C-alpha positions, 0 to 999 in steps of 0.5 A, a space after each residue: 339128668 339134664 336131657 337136652 342140655 349142652 354139657 361142656 367146659 368153658 375157660 373163664 381165665 384162671 380155671 375152666 368151669 364145667 357147665 350145663 345149659 339149655 333153653 330159650 328165653 330170659 337167662 337164669 344162672 343157678 349156683 349150687 352149695 356144698 358139697 353139691 355140684 351143678 347136678 343138684 338142680 337136675 329136678 329144677 332146671 328142666 322145669 324152668 326150661 319148660 317154663 321158657 327160661 334159658 338155664 345155666 348150671 355150672 360147677 363152681 370153681 373148686 367144686 365137682 368137675 370144674 378147675 381148681 385154682 392154685 391155693 394162696 396164703 389168704 385163700 382168696 383163690 376160693 373167695 366169693 369174689 373170685 367165684 363171682 368173677 368166674 360166673 360173670 365171665 361164663 355168662 358173658 361167654 354164653 352170650 348173657 351179659 345180664 341174667 337172673 341169679 339164684 344161689 343156694 347154701 354156699 352159692 347164696 354167698 357167691 350170688 350176693 357177692 356177684 350182685 354187689 360187685 357186678 350190679 349191672 349184670 343181675 336183673 333179679 336175685 334169689 338167695 336161699 338158705 343162708 344169710 351173709 357170712 358177716 351177719 352169721 358170724 356177728 350172731 354166732 352164739 353157743 347154738 351156732 357154734 355147736 350146730 355149725 361147728 364145721 365152719 370153724 373146723 373146716 378153717 383149720 389147716 390140714 386136719 379137715 382134709 385128713 378126717 374127711 378123706 379117711 371116710 368121705 361117705 361117713 362125713 357126707 352121710 346125707 349124700 344118698 341116692 334115695 334122696 338125691 336121685 341116682 345120677 346126682 348121687 354118682 356125681 356128688 359121690 365122685 366129687 367128695 371122693 376126690 381129694 383135690 375137690 375136698 381141699 378146694 371145698 374146704 378153701 371155700 370155708 377158709 376164705 369165708 372166715 377171712 377175705 369174704 367176711 372182710 369184703 362184706 364188712 367193707 360193703 357195709 361201711 361203704 353203704 353198698 346194697 343189692 339194687 335189683 329185686 331180690 327174693 329170699 327163700 328158706 327151707 321151713 324144715 331147716 334151721 334158718 328161723 331157729 338161728 335167726 328168728 326172721 331171716 328176712 330181717 337179717 337180709 333187709 339192710 343188704 337189699 333195696 327191694 326184698 321179699 321172702 317166703 319159706 318152702 316146705 322142705 329140708 335143706 336141699 330144697 332143689 332135690 327135696 321139693 323141686 315143684 314148690 321151688 320151681 313155682 316160687 322161682 317162676 313167679 319171681 323171675 318171669 318178666 312183667 307182662 309175660 
């Protein structure tokens, strides 16, 4: 994976982040979801480098081989605001004060927070396979509660750790080498078998139902929106349309300049349909006149 990429640890203050990067050209930060690491982008990142971008693929704090912050009572050490701050400092350390930003799954919540908290840093934003946390919770019905029960299970104290760590392979049954690629599988498999990583990933969800929701609701009251051009991508064989009808409509109040399109894929689109995803990202992220 990631042939020709630099692989290093960067100190961003409270934690060190594991990051891989390569390329020459406009910088693009790719932010993974749960329970993946930056390795989920291994089929997309080299393609973007070939198309002229500088590509940065970190493990978010708490995930993969990145540092785990001390846990706070309100779980804010794993808030999207804290993770977004890490990523801004990471990109600055790599020489990219402004950049395009792509976030998938839990990473899309981080990407939204980064664009809202640091509007001057994001040239273009891509959010994938999610809607703002506060919007999902406001629309929570029996279908959501049944199929996304893990949001509420993960928020409980201690029990989720005990359940997952008893048999991580059974819990994360979609972590399979035939779908992910062997090296990506090994990296993700190691992460889900690390008890500190499992707890940090659960803290992501605990923050989601608390401080992250509060931050989003404060944004709506203040009328804050994402100012940069934004693309929403969703996996056509996932559940976004079934849960939300038109997911682009859910995003519209949050974004000044929004477009959206589906991709023929299941949820882990970077692994399942990297060609289509790379094409969509290239069209949207290529600077005008290039």
